[in-house]
N, CA, C and O atoms as CSV, one atom per row, in Angstrom:
chain,resi,resn,atom,element,x,y,z
A,1,MET,N,N,3.014,45.723,185.916
A,1,MET,CA,C,3.073,44.805,186.982
A,1,MET,C,C,3.666,43.547,186.466
A,1,MET,O,O,3.099,43.034,185.501
A,2,GLN,N,N,4.707,42.977,186.953
A,2,GLN,CA,C,5.282,41.724,186.610
A,2,GLN,C,C,4.565,40.547,187.309
A,2,GLN,O,O,4.430,40.607,188.531
A,3,ALA,N,N,4.108,39.512,186.646
A,3,ALA,CA,C,3.524,38.304,187.232
A,3,ALA,C,C,4.340,37.664,188.038
A,3,ALA,O,O,5.519,37.540,187.706
A,4,THR,N,N,3.853,37.117,189.289
A,4,THR,CA,C,4.575,36.553,190.192
A,4,THR,C,C,4.176,34.990,190.128
A,4,THR,O,O,2.987,34.674,190.132
A,5,ASN,N,N,5.124,34.094,190.073
A,5,ASN,CA,C,4.968,32.763,190.108
A,5,ASN,C,C,4.996,32.323,191.596
A,5,ASN,O,O,6.063,32.119,192.176
A,6,SER,N,N,3.814,32.186,192.182
A,6,SER,CA,C,3.702,32.045,193.531
A,6,SER,C,C,4.214,30.460,193.938
A,6,SER,O,O,4.668,30.207,195.054
A,7,ILE,N,N,4.092,29.582,193.016
A,7,ILE,CA,C,4.526,28.268,193.327
A,7,ILE,C,C,6.040,28.196,193.357
A,7,ILE,O,O,6.598,27.441,194.152
A,8,GLU,N,N,6.774,29.020,192.447
A,8,GLU,CA,C,8.147,28.978,192.475
A,8,GLU,C,C,8.577,29.908,193.735
A,8,GLU,O,O,9.608,29.676,194.366
A,9,THR,N,N,7.755,30.917,194.029
A,9,THR,CA,C,8.209,31.757,195.198
A,9,THR,C,C,8.077,30.882,196.430
A,9,THR,O,O,8.933,30.958,197.312
A,10,TYR,N,N,7.071,30.076,196.531
A,10,TYR,CA,C,6.939,29.210,197.690
A,10,TYR,C,C,8.030,28.264,197.850
A,10,TYR,O,O,8.541,28.103,198.958
A,11,LYS,N,N,8.489,27.522,196.659
A,11,LYS,CA,C,9.585,26.577,196.665
A,11,LYS,C,C,10.815,27.264,196.998
A,11,LYS,O,O,11.581,26.710,197.787
A,12,LYS,N,N,11.146,28.516,196.456
A,12,LYS,CA,C,12.278,29.237,196.712
A,12,LYS,C,C,12.408,29.560,198.176
A,12,LYS,O,O,13.474,29.288,198.728
A,13,LEU,N,N,11.458,30.098,198.841
A,13,LEU,CA,C,11.307,30.454,200.169
A,13,LEU,C,C,11.583,29.227,201.039
A,13,LEU,O,O,12.289,29.385,202.035
A,14,GLN,N,N,11.103,28.056,200.761
A,14,GLN,CA,C,11.320,26.805,201.420
A,14,GLN,C,C,12.769,26.526,201.481
A,14,GLN,O,O,13.322,26.163,202.519
A,15,ASN,N,N,13.408,26.710,200.295
A,15,ASN,CA,C,14.830,26.382,200.312
A,15,ASN,C,C,15.604,27.459,200.987
A,15,ASN,O,O,16.575,27.182,201.691
A,16,LEU,N,N,15.193,28.701,200.790
A,16,LEU,CA,C,16.040,29.686,201.626
A,16,LEU,C,C,15.783,29.651,203.072
A,16,LEU,O,O,16.652,30.071,203.836
A,17,SER,N,N,14.588,29.154,203.554
A,17,SER,CA,C,14.444,29.039,205.034
A,17,SER,C,C,15.195,27.900,205.417
A,17,SER,O,O,15.637,27.946,206.565
A,18,ALA,N,N,15.487,26.755,204.662
A,18,ALA,CA,C,16.291,25.695,205.133
A,18,ALA,C,C,17.777,26.302,205.335
A,18,ALA,O,O,18.481,25.949,206.281
A,19,LYS,N,N,18.170,27.187,204.426
A,19,LYS,CA,C,19.525,27.774,204.711
A,19,LYS,C,C,19.628,28.514,205.940
A,19,LYS,O,O,20.584,28.404,206.707
A,20,LEU,N,N,18.576,29.315,206.135
A,20,LEU,CA,C,18.472,30.097,207.375
A,20,LEU,C,C,18.625,29.352,208.635
A,20,LEU,O,O,19.280,29.792,209.580
A,21,ILE,N,N,17.945,28.089,208.641
A,21,ILE,CA,C,17.886,27.155,209.656
A,21,ILE,C,C,19.284,26.650,209.843
A,21,ILE,O,O,19.639,26.448,211.004
A,22,ALA,N,N,20.110,26.424,208.895
A,22,ALA,CA,C,21.584,25.921,209.035
A,22,ALA,C,C,22.298,27.100,209.567
A,22,ALA,O,O,23.167,26.859,210.405
A,23,GLU,N,N,22.090,28.339,209.233
A,23,GLU,CA,C,22.869,29.656,209.714
A,23,GLU,C,C,22.462,30.057,211.202
A,23,GLU,O,O,23.309,30.447,212.006
A,24,ILE,N,N,21.207,29.945,211.495
A,24,ILE,CA,C,20.572,30.494,212.689
A,24,ILE,C,C,19.634,29.589,213.301
A,24,ILE,O,O,18.441,29.877,213.406
A,25,PRO,N,N,20.161,28.438,213.735
A,25,PRO,CA,C,19.234,27.331,214.104
A,25,PRO,C,C,18.395,27.684,215.384
A,25,PRO,O,O,17.259,27.226,215.506
A,26,GLU,N,N,18.929,28.460,216.294
A,26,GLU,CA,C,18.123,28.682,217.480
A,26,GLU,C,C,16.961,29.734,217.176
A,26,GLU,O,O,15.825,29.647,217.643
A,27,THR,N,N,17.396,30.702,216.358
A,27,THR,CA,C,16.412,31.695,215.956
A,27,THR,C,C,15.111,31.037,215.196
A,27,THR,O,O,13.922,31.173,215.487
A,28,MET,N,N,15.683,30.313,214.176
A,28,MET,CA,C,14.639,29.609,213.389
A,28,MET,C,C,13.757,28.627,214.059
A,28,MET,O,O,12.588,28.437,213.724
A,29,ALA,N,N,14.402,27.976,215.076
A,29,ALA,CA,C,13.641,26.891,215.884
A,29,ALA,C,C,12.549,27.752,216.600
A,29,ALA,O,O,11.368,27.424,216.485
A,30,GLY,N,N,12.888,28.771,217.287
A,30,GLY,CA,C,12.015,29.713,217.949
A,30,GLY,C,C,10.894,30.134,217.028
A,30,GLY,O,O,9.718,30.028,217.375
A,31,PHE,N,N,11.244,30.590,215.908
A,31,PHE,CA,C,10.150,31.028,214.946
A,31,PHE,C,C,9.195,29.874,214.578
A,31,PHE,O,O,7.969,29.986,214.586
A,32,GLY,N,N,9.902,28.708,214.241
A,32,GLY,CA,C,9.182,27.454,213.976
A,32,GLY,C,C,8.099,27.077,215.042
A,32,GLY,O,O,6.970,26.706,214.720
A,33,GLN,N,N,8.549,27.206,216.401
A,33,GLN,CA,C,7.719,26.901,217.453
A,33,GLN,C,C,6.495,27.869,217.541
A,33,GLN,O,O,5.351,27.463,217.745
A,34,LEU,N,N,6.843,29.233,217.364
A,34,LEU,CA,C,5.842,30.315,217.260
A,34,LEU,C,C,4.863,29.929,216.267
A,34,LEU,O,O,3.677,29.804,216.572
A,35,HIS,N,N,5.303,29.730,215.078
A,35,HIS,CA,C,4.376,29.416,213.912
A,35,HIS,C,C,3.396,28.260,214.261
A,35,HIS,O,O,2.181,28.328,214.078
A,36,SER,N,N,4.044,27.204,214.776
A,36,SER,CA,C,3.247,25.899,215.083
A,36,SER,C,C,2.160,26.246,216.078
A,36,SER,O,O,0.981,25.940,215.897
A,37,ALA,N,N,2.676,26.997,217.294
A,37,ALA,CA,C,1.754,27.344,218.261
A,37,ALA,C,C,0.517,28.186,217.668
A,37,ALA,O,O,-0.664,27.950,217.922
A,38,ALA,N,N,0.971,29.149,216.882
A,38,ALA,CA,C,0.028,30.186,216.377
A,38,ALA,C,C,-1.112,29.617,215.538
A,38,ALA,O,O,-2.283,29.979,215.646
A,39,VAL,N,N,-0.637,28.641,214.645
A,39,VAL,CA,C,-1.759,28.005,213.828
A,39,VAL,C,C,-2.326,26.680,214.302
A,39,VAL,O,O,-3.121,26.003,213.650
A,40,ALA,N,N,-1.853,26.380,215.466
A,40,ALA,CA,C,-2.451,24.983,215.969
A,40,ALA,C,C,-3.952,25.239,216.274
A,40,ALA,O,O,-4.320,26.303,216.773
A,41,PRO,N,N,-4.790,24.255,215.969
A,41,PRO,CA,C,-6.273,24.480,216.167
A,41,PRO,C,C,-6.602,24.592,217.789
A,41,PRO,O,O,-6.035,23.893,218.628
A,42,ASN,N,N,-7.479,25.453,218.050
A,42,ASN,CA,C,-7.775,25.766,219.321
A,42,ASN,C,C,-9.249,26.331,219.150
A,42,ASN,O,O,-10.122,25.647,218.614
A,43,ALA,N,N,-9.461,27.477,219.582
A,43,ALA,CA,C,-10.768,28.062,219.473
A,43,ALA,C,C,-11.090,28.439,217.987
A,43,ALA,O,O,-12.247,28.454,217.568
A,44,LEU,N,N,-9.911,28.769,217.150
A,44,LEU,CA,C,-10.111,28.853,215.764
A,44,LEU,C,C,-9.418,27.636,215.130
A,44,LEU,O,O,-8.440,27.114,215.664
A,45,ASP,N,N,-9.892,27.244,214.100
A,45,ASP,CA,C,-9.238,25.900,213.389
A,45,ASP,C,C,-7.999,26.605,212.506
A,45,ASP,O,O,-7.875,27.819,212.339
A,46,ARG,N,N,-7.225,25.700,212.048
A,46,ARG,CA,C,-6.019,26.109,211.229
A,46,ARG,C,C,-6.427,26.906,209.938
A,46,ARG,O,O,-5.796,27.877,209.522
A,47,LYS,N,N,-7.433,26.441,209.414
A,47,LYS,CA,C,-8.011,27.037,208.065
A,47,LYS,C,C,-8.349,28.493,208.353
A,47,LYS,O,O,-7.945,29.366,207.585
A,48,THR,N,N,-9.060,28.784,209.407
A,48,THR,CA,C,-9.216,30.212,209.820
A,48,THR,C,C,-8.138,30.983,209.990
A,48,THR,O,O,-8.071,32.121,209.527
A,49,LYS,N,N,-7.178,30.408,210.688
A,49,LYS,CA,C,-6.009,31.136,211.170
A,49,LYS,C,C,-5.058,31.273,209.939
A,49,LYS,O,O,-4.223,32.178,209.971
A,50,GLU,N,N,-5.118,30.493,208.922
A,50,GLU,CA,C,-4.333,30.697,207.722
A,50,GLU,C,C,-5.001,31.861,206.846
A,50,GLU,O,O,-4.332,32.684,206.221
A,51,LEU,N,N,-6.413,31.833,206.877
A,51,LEU,CA,C,-6.955,32.922,206.169
A,51,LEU,C,C,-6.754,34.346,206.775
A,51,LEU,O,O,-6.669,35.376,206.106
A,52,ILE,N,N,-6.695,34.268,208.022
A,52,ILE,CA,C,-6.393,35.623,208.771
A,52,ILE,C,C,-4.991,35.967,208.450
A,52,ILE,O,O,-4.705,37.146,208.238
A,53,ALA,N,N,-4.055,35.002,208.393
A,53,ALA,CA,C,-2.568,35.332,208.131
A,53,ALA,C,C,-2.498,35.899,206.528
A,53,ALA,O,O,-1.768,36.839,206.215
A,54,LEU,N,N,-3.297,35.242,205.646
A,54,LEU,CA,C,-3.296,35.789,204.414
A,54,LEU,C,C,-3.901,37.117,204.383
A,54,LEU,O,O,-3.384,37.902,203.588
A,55,SER,N,N,-4.913,37.549,205.097
A,55,SER,CA,C,-5.367,38.932,205.018
A,55,SER,C,C,-4.295,39.762,205.545
A,55,SER,O,O,-4.078,40.837,204.985
A,56,ILE,N,N,-3.568,39.396,206.585
A,56,ILE,CA,C,-2.442,40.372,206.981
A,56,ILE,C,C,-1.388,40.317,205.948
A,56,ILE,O,O,-0.899,41.384,205.578
A,57,ALA,N,N,-0.976,39.200,205.434
A,57,ALA,CA,C,0.101,39.345,204.323
A,57,ALA,C,C,-0.174,40.300,203.215
A,57,ALA,O,O,0.702,41.029,202.750
A,58,ILE,N,N,-1.612,40.277,202.735
A,58,ILE,CA,C,-2.056,41.189,201.831
A,58,ILE,C,C,-1.928,42.745,202.301
A,58,ILE,O,O,-1.467,43.628,201.577
A,59,ALA,N,N,-2.376,42.927,203.542
A,59,ALA,CA,C,-2.396,44.293,203.941
A,59,ALA,C,C,-0.953,44.751,204.214
A,59,ALA,O,O,-0.656,45.928,204.006
A,60,VAL,N,N,-0.059,43.887,204.662
A,60,VAL,CA,C,1.476,44.374,204.738
A,60,VAL,C,C,2.289,44.323,203.527
A,60,VAL,O,O,3.461,44.698,203.507
A,61,ARG,N,N,1.559,43.782,202.350
A,61,ARG,CA,C,2.140,43.773,201.168
A,61,ARG,C,C,3.402,42.961,201.105
A,61,ARG,O,O,4.462,43.489,200.769
A,62,CYS,N,N,3.311,41.667,201.425
A,62,CYS,CA,C,4.452,40.656,201.383
A,62,CYS,C,C,4.033,39.459,200.451
A,62,CYS,O,O,3.206,38.612,200.789
A,63,ASN,N,N,4.644,39.476,199.329
A,63,ASN,CA,C,4.439,38.502,198.202
A,63,ASN,C,C,4.747,37.181,198.724
A,63,ASN,O,O,3.945,36.273,198.508
A,64,GLY,N,N,5.789,36.965,199.373
A,64,GLY,CA,C,6.225,35.657,199.816
A,64,GLY,C,C,5.199,35.184,200.869
A,64,GLY,O,O,4.798,34.021,200.845
A,65,CYS,N,N,4.790,36.023,201.745
A,65,CYS,CA,C,3.665,35.597,202.788
A,65,CYS,C,C,2.464,35.342,202.092
A,65,CYS,O,O,1.745,34.449,202.542
A,66,ILE,N,N,2.036,36.074,200.882
A,66,ILE,CA,C,0.910,35.678,200.357
A,66,ILE,C,C,0.953,34.254,199.666
A,66,ILE,O,O,-0.031,33.515,199.707
A,67,ALA,N,N,2.070,33.915,199.060
A,67,ALA,CA,C,2.286,32.601,198.572
A,67,ALA,C,C,2.078,31.515,199.571
A,67,ALA,O,O,1.301,30.579,199.382
A,68,PHE,N,N,2.788,31.674,200.620
A,68,PHE,CA,C,2.790,30.618,201.733
A,68,PHE,C,C,1.373,30.550,202.186
A,68,PHE,O,O,0.826,29.447,202.195
A,69,HIS,N,N,0.687,31.665,202.581
A,69,HIS,CA,C,-0.626,31.510,203.236
A,69,HIS,C,C,-1.804,31.124,202.241
A,69,HIS,O,O,-2.773,30.478,202.640
A,70,VAL,N,N,-1.683,31.526,201.001
A,70,VAL,CA,C,-2.605,30.934,200.161
A,70,VAL,C,C,-2.541,29.404,199.964
A,70,VAL,O,O,-3.537,28.682,199.926
A,71,HIS,N,N,-1.250,28.981,199.841
A,71,HIS,CA,C,-0.825,27.593,199.838
A,71,HIS,C,C,-1.264,26.883,201.089
A,71,HIS,O,O,-1.868,25.820,200.945
A,72,ASP,N,N,-1.022,27.364,202.364
A,72,ASP,CA,C,-1.345,26.758,203.642
A,72,ASP,C,C,-2.884,26.872,203.820
A,72,ASP,O,O,-3.448,25.947,204.404
A,73,ALA,N,N,-3.567,27.858,203.398
A,73,ALA,CA,C,-4.923,28.017,203.479
A,73,ALA,C,C,-5.658,26.824,202.773
A,73,ALA,O,O,-6.502,26.127,203.336
A,74,LEU,N,N,-5.249,26.671,201.494
A,74,LEU,CA,C,-5.786,25.672,200.726
A,74,LEU,C,C,-5.540,24.115,201.400
A,74,LEU,O,O,-6.380,23.235,201.592
A,75,LYS,N,N,-4.242,24.110,201.654
A,75,LYS,CA,C,-3.843,22.746,202.335
A,75,LYS,C,C,-4.703,22.491,203.589
A,75,LYS,O,O,-4.974,21.328,203.886
A,76,ALA,N,N,-5.138,23.500,204.325
A,76,ALA,CA,C,-5.927,23.321,205.543
A,76,ALA,C,C,-7.393,23.232,205.226
A,76,ALA,O,O,-8.240,23.149,206.115
A,77,GLY,N,N,-7.693,23.252,203.880
A,77,GLY,CA,C,-9.090,23.072,203.583
A,77,GLY,C,C,-9.942,24.267,203.030
A,77,GLY,O,O,-11.107,24.129,202.658
A,78,ALA,N,N,-9.310,25.356,203.013
A,78,ALA,CA,C,-10.068,26.512,202.387
A,78,ALA,C,C,-10.410,26.361,200.963
A,78,ALA,O,O,-9.636,25.821,200.172
A,79,ASN,N,N,-11.570,26.834,200.623
A,79,ASN,CA,C,-11.870,26.819,199.319
A,79,ASN,C,C,-11.809,28.158,198.600
A,79,ASN,O,O,-11.564,29.190,199.225
A,80,ARG,N,N,-12.030,28.145,197.306
A,80,ARG,CA,C,-11.842,29.424,196.567
A,80,ARG,C,C,-12.671,30.665,197.123
A,80,ARG,O,O,-12.103,31.731,197.358
A,81,GLN,N,N,-13.886,30.506,197.303
A,81,GLN,CA,C,-14.677,31.457,197.801
A,81,GLN,C,C,-14.217,31.982,199.139
A,81,GLN,O,O,-14.354,33.179,199.387
A,82,GLU,N,N,-13.675,31.152,200.021
A,82,GLU,CA,C,-13.117,31.630,201.384
A,82,GLU,C,C,-11.942,32.497,201.196
A,82,GLU,O,O,-11.687,33.512,201.845
A,83,VAL,N,N,-11.179,31.925,200.124
A,83,VAL,CA,C,-9.955,32.903,199.932
A,83,VAL,C,C,-10.204,34.156,199.367
A,83,VAL,O,O,-9.612,35.171,199.736
A,84,VAL,N,N,-11.138,34.131,198.402
A,84,VAL,CA,C,-11.619,35.353,197.615
A,84,VAL,C,C,-12.334,36.459,198.743
A,84,VAL,O,O,-12.110,37.669,198.758
A,85,GLU,N,N,-13.122,35.818,199.545
A,85,GLU,CA,C,-13.555,36.599,200.644
A,85,GLU,C,C,-12.652,37.358,201.575
A,85,GLU,O,O,-12.729,38.527,201.956
A,86,THR,N,N,-11.705,36.338,201.875
A,86,THR,CA,C,-10.499,36.950,202.735
A,86,THR,C,C,-9.787,38.144,201.960
A,86,THR,O,O,-9.525,39.201,202.534
A,87,ILE,N,N,-9.516,37.931,200.738
A,87,ILE,CA,C,-9.041,39.087,199.986
A,87,ILE,C,C,-9.804,40.308,200.223
A,87,ILE,O,O,-9.252,41.349,200.578
A,88,GLY,N,N,-11.136,40.199,200.023
A,88,GLY,CA,C,-12.044,41.240,200.131
A,88,GLY,C,C,-11.941,41.875,201.534
A,88,GLY,O,O,-12.114,43.093,201.594
A,89,VAL,N,N,-11.690,41.223,202.625
A,89,VAL,CA,C,-11.526,41.826,203.936
A,89,VAL,C,C,-10.239,42.509,203.917
A,89,VAL,O,O,-10.156,43.614,204.453
A,90,ALA,N,N,-9.278,42.002,203.390
A,90,ALA,CA,C,-7.835,42.670,203.406
A,90,ALA,C,C,-7.943,43.927,202.606
A,90,ALA,O,O,-7.274,44.897,202.961
A,91,ILE,N,N,-8.765,44.009,201.505
A,91,ILE,CA,C,-8.851,45.248,200.734
A,91,ILE,C,C,-9.731,46.282,201.637
A,91,ILE,O,O,-9.438,47.478,201.657
A,92,MET,N,N,-10.681,45.825,202.283
A,92,MET,CA,C,-11.456,46.715,203.021
A,92,MET,C,C,-10.464,47.435,204.182
A,92,MET,O,O,-10.502,48.634,204.460
A,93,MET,N,N,-9.682,46.564,204.719
A,93,MET,CA,C,-8.804,47.147,205.754
A,93,MET,C,C,-7.563,47.851,205.293
A,93,MET,O,O,-7.004,48.632,206.063
A,94,GLY,N,N,-7.063,47.613,204.010
A,94,GLY,CA,C,-5.927,48.182,203.512
A,94,GLY,C,C,-5.861,49.150,202.318
A,94,GLY,O,O,-4.825,49.673,201.908
A,95,GLY,N,N,-7.146,49.331,201.791
A,95,GLY,CA,C,-7.423,50.078,200.642
A,95,GLY,C,C,-6.627,49.860,199.403
A,95,GLY,O,O,-6.305,48.707,199.113
A,96,GLY,N,N,-6.305,50.789,198.698
A,96,GLY,CA,C,-5.756,50.644,197.398
A,96,GLY,C,C,-4.584,49.736,197.294
A,96,GLY,O,O,-4.584,48.870,196.419
A,97,PRO,N,N,-3.547,49.866,198.149
A,97,PRO,CA,C,-2.366,49.088,198.044
A,97,PRO,C,C,-2.700,47.576,198.318
A,97,PRO,O,O,-2.063,46.677,197.770
A,98,SER,N,N,-3.745,47.339,199.207
A,98,SER,CA,C,-4.260,45.856,199.560
A,98,SER,C,C,-5.084,45.362,198.294
A,98,SER,O,O,-5.179,44.152,198.088
A,99,MET,N,N,-5.724,46.354,197.381
A,99,MET,CA,C,-6.270,45.848,196.157
A,99,MET,C,C,-5.294,45.097,195.265
A,99,MET,O,O,-5.474,43.996,194.745
A,100,VAL,N,N,-4.107,45.975,195.170
A,100,VAL,CA,C,-3.074,45.490,194.271
A,100,VAL,C,C,-2.614,44.113,194.772
A,100,VAL,O,O,-2.575,43.135,194.025
A,101,TYR,N,N,-2.258,44.077,196.105
A,101,TYR,CA,C,-1.710,42.662,196.672
A,101,TYR,C,C,-2.778,41.762,196.846
A,101,TYR,O,O,-2.519,40.572,197.020
A,102,GLY,N,N,-4.015,42.185,196.823
A,102,GLY,CA,C,-5.121,41.131,196.656
A,102,GLY,C,C,-5.183,40.539,195.412
A,102,GLY,O,O,-5.458,39.341,195.349
A,103,CYS,N,N,-4.943,41.275,194.263
A,103,CYS,CA,C,-4.627,40.722,192.855
A,103,CYS,C,C,-3.656,39.733,192.906
A,103,CYS,O,O,-3.881,38.643,192.380
A,104,GLU,N,N,-2.515,39.984,193.518
A,104,GLU,CA,C,-1.457,38.964,193.692
A,104,GLU,C,C,-1.989,37.842,194.353
A,104,GLU,O,O,-1.808,36.728,193.863
A,105,ALA,N,N,-2.695,37.999,195.520
A,105,ALA,CA,C,-3.183,36.667,196.118
A,105,ALA,C,C,-4.184,35.842,195.148
A,105,ALA,O,O,-4.112,34.616,195.058
A,106,LEU,N,N,-5.044,36.554,194.491
A,106,LEU,CA,C,-5.838,35.896,193.550
A,106,LEU,C,C,-5.133,35.138,192.403
A,106,LEU,O,O,-5.670,34.151,191.901
A,107,GLU,N,N,-3.917,35.601,191.982
A,107,GLU,CA,C,-3.100,34.979,191.070
A,107,GLU,C,C,-2.422,33.828,191.631
A,107,GLU,O,O,-2.192,32.848,190.924
A,108,ALA,N,N,-2.071,33.877,192.902
A,108,ALA,CA,C,-1.473,32.726,193.611
A,108,ALA,C,C,-2.462,31.690,193.716
A,108,ALA,O,O,-2.160,30.521,193.473
A,109,LEU,N,N,-3.859,32.098,194.130
A,109,LEU,CA,C,-4.760,31.013,194.195
A,109,LEU,C,C,-4.957,30.288,192.919
A,109,LEU,O,O,-5.001,29.058,192.883
A,110,ASP,N,N,-5.084,31.094,191.798
A,110,ASP,CA,C,-5.251,30.381,190.544
A,110,ASP,C,C,-4.191,29.442,190.251
A,110,ASP,O,O,-4.453,28.362,189.723
A,111,GLN,N,N,-2.905,29.809,190.585
A,111,GLN,CA,C,-1.720,28.957,190.370
A,111,GLN,C,C,-1.788,27.736,191.273
A,111,GLN,O,O,-1.564,26.620,190.804
A,112,PHE,N,N,-2.063,27.897,192.436
A,112,PHE,CA,C,-2.085,26.775,193.417
A,112,PHE,C,C,-3.252,25.854,193.152
A,112,PHE,O,O,-3.154,24.650,193.385
A,113,GLU,N,N,-4.409,26.423,192.644
A,113,GLU,CA,C,-5.469,25.577,192.265
A,113,GLU,C,C,-5.259,24.523,190.971
A,113,GLU,O,O,-5.846,23.453,190.814
A,114,LYS,N,N,-4.365,25.065,190.190
A,114,LYS,CA,C,-3.958,24.234,189.012
A,114,LYS,C,C,-3.151,23.053,189.345
A,114,LYS,O,O,-3.174,22.077,188.595
A,115,GLU,N,N,-2.422,23.069,190.439
A,115,GLU,CA,C,-1.595,21.981,190.913
A,115,GLU,C,C,-2.494,20.897,191.581
A,115,GLU,O,O,-3.317,21.139,192.464
A,116,GLN,N,N,-2.225,19.635,191.032
A,116,GLN,CA,C,-2.857,18.581,191.689
A,116,GLN,C,C,-2.627,18.258,192.962
A,116,GLN,O,O,-3.533,17.930,193.728
A,117,ASP,N,N,-1.268,18.331,193.326
A,117,ASP,CA,C,-0.693,18.143,194.610
A,117,ASP,C,C,-0.058,19.392,194.950
A,117,ASP,O,O,0.787,19.865,194.190
A,118,LEU,N,N,-0.441,20.071,196.210
A,118,LEU,CA,C,0.233,21.229,196.704
A,118,LEU,C,C,1.626,20.853,197.151
A,118,LEU,O,O,1.801,19.789,197.745
A,119,PRO,N,N,2.537,21.605,196.914
A,119,PRO,CA,C,3.923,21.398,197.308
A,119,PRO,C,C,3.874,21.369,198.799
A,119,PRO,O,O,3.130,22.120,199.431
A,120,LEU,N,N,4.684,20.483,199.371
A,120,LEU,CA,C,4.749,20.284,200.675
A,120,LEU,C,C,5.229,21.702,201.453
A,120,LEU,O,O,5.350,21.723,202.678
């Protein structure tokens, strides 16, 4: 298994997303509104919602989503133990494949924790 550089994946997807915004602005504006509304604090806080999104990202096997939601969960105040327990829930729900992508999430966590300032 080739190691994933989650910080580079995060930055690359930010740049590619900007290109998509230029190409399909209405669609991306709609997605941006959906994202903002979905993670806005309400009955659940943003951190909890990011941890849920991370668990789903692991279960559906999306490396880019894992990078984004580990980053955003940490930025929202999640600590290492909360992220690791989220990985455990994803493994319970997704079995062996989620265990493999849970390893990817753990690697992303290690990489983002080494950064003093999380990329915006």
